[in-house]
C-alpha positions as CSV (number, residue, x, y, z in Angstrom):
1,M,0.0,0.0,0.0
2,P,1.4,3.4,-0.8
3,W,2.4,5.9,1.9
4,Y,-0.7,8.1,1.4
5,G,-3.0,5.0,2.1
6,W,-1.3,4.6,5.5
7,L,-1.6,8.3,6.1
8,F,-5.3,8.2,5.3
9,I,-5.8,5.3,7.7
10,V,-3.9,7.0,10.5
11,L,-5.8,10.3,10.0
12,A,-9.2,8.4,10.1
13,L,-8.3,6.5,13.3
14,G,-7.0,9.7,14.9
15,S,-10.3,11.4,14.0
16,I,-12.3,8.6,15.5
17,V,-10.2,8.4,18.7
18,G,-10.3,12.2,19.1
19,S,-14.0,12.4,18.7
20,L,-14.5,9.6,21.3
21,L,-12.2,11.5,23.8
22,M,-14.2,14.7,23.3
23,L,-17.4,12.9,23.8
24,R,-16.1,11.3,27.0
25,D,-15.0,14.7,28.3
26,N,-18.4,16.4,27.6
27,A,-20.5,13.5,28.8
28,N,-21.1,14.9,32.3
29,S,-21.5,18.6,31.5
30,N,-25.0,19.7,32.1
31,K,-25.5,23.1,30.4
32,V,-29.3,23.2,31.1
33,S,-30.2,25.8,33.7
34,K,-32.1,24.8,36.8
35,E,-35.0,27.1,35.7
36,T,-35.3,25.2,32.4
37,I,-35.3,21.8,34.2
38,A,-38.0,23.1,36.6
39,N,-40.1,24.3,33.6
40,V,-39.7,20.9,31.9
41,K,-40.8,19.0,35.0
42,A,-43.8,21.3,35.4
43,R,-44.8,20.7,31.8
44,E,-44.4,16.9,32.3
45,A,-46.7,17.1,35.3
46,Q,-49.2,19.1,33.3
47,F,-49.2,16.5,30.5
48,A,-49.5,13.6,33.0
49,A,-52.6,15.3,34.6
50,E,-54.2,15.9,31.2
51,E,-53.6,12.2,30.2
52,E,-55.1,11.1,33.5
53,R,-58.2,13.3,33.0
54,E,-58.6,11.8,29.5
55,E,-58.3,8.2,30.7
56,N,-61.0,8.8,33.4
57,R,-63.6,10.0,31.0
């Protein structure tokens, strides 16, 4: 195999490994504010209440 074939393989593997390392580093970062989380939970509770009302009809 010519040298540029090996170069391509090394670059591809480096790209994959680098992406996996970045994914691992960012896995625990939670950039959602507490206010947004509270809004989502309130909305979920609202949907659950609406579903329960529809089931009880």
